[in-house]
Steps between C-alpha positions, in 0.01 A plus 500: 500500500423127531316407819371197686257578781584870460876451544772522238665159459776575251821349628343260750667163452303175503690173470324171438680174576306235306520124556647297213281580198527454128367857457377788717163539328353168606372426150760243405483127553203265490283695748467869572539607864241776549676638811824538307323664206327745735827578678673564167222744406523672839877543473462638145235743630728613782788552257269708279429717807870586521639252751811299420405131487765230469422131489752220546436131453668242722552266203690761298656735758570308824784738591247784549325296770827443686607864463181636659535423873128531576404251231785264593376513861142427397616204294714371788197519731222385265674329207326520164177599678654848550460571129382714346642778716428866424710786635402866484815698559679312775185352659335165439143564388407131493641154445349167401242677280466792262353822640172643377497818296360684802785372720755607239348846467485550877859381556641710217308809614624449858859453380477811285362703792770366734774611264331835434649845542793519737518769768816710460743458789671793665877514508613285791182286491143553609232691311577796281335822620170553322488141370185423694639185660526645851 
């Protein structure tokens, strides 16, 4: 079992909407952006823990930014300053900056816990007898 903060994270989806970049690692071009390099390492770490991490770049995949209503809304409100935007599941973790590793771990653990075991419903709705939900 792969865990972050004591919680299994397999299947938790993290989507990163990067500003226009030549590469996601931050090591291309004339100067290295340390924040981008650190973020790339943090996303790789999170993926190694079992989370699904997808990154899209505005320069190469603008349609993904339009298709995601939350990101499109952020960009309408804040322009380019909204990027990067990071979503964990269907929630915006942060925008205008990359999250720290601790923020990522906490958000993924919370998302995993929120989508944890489901309580069986009784026929006709409500709790099933003996399910412990009542």
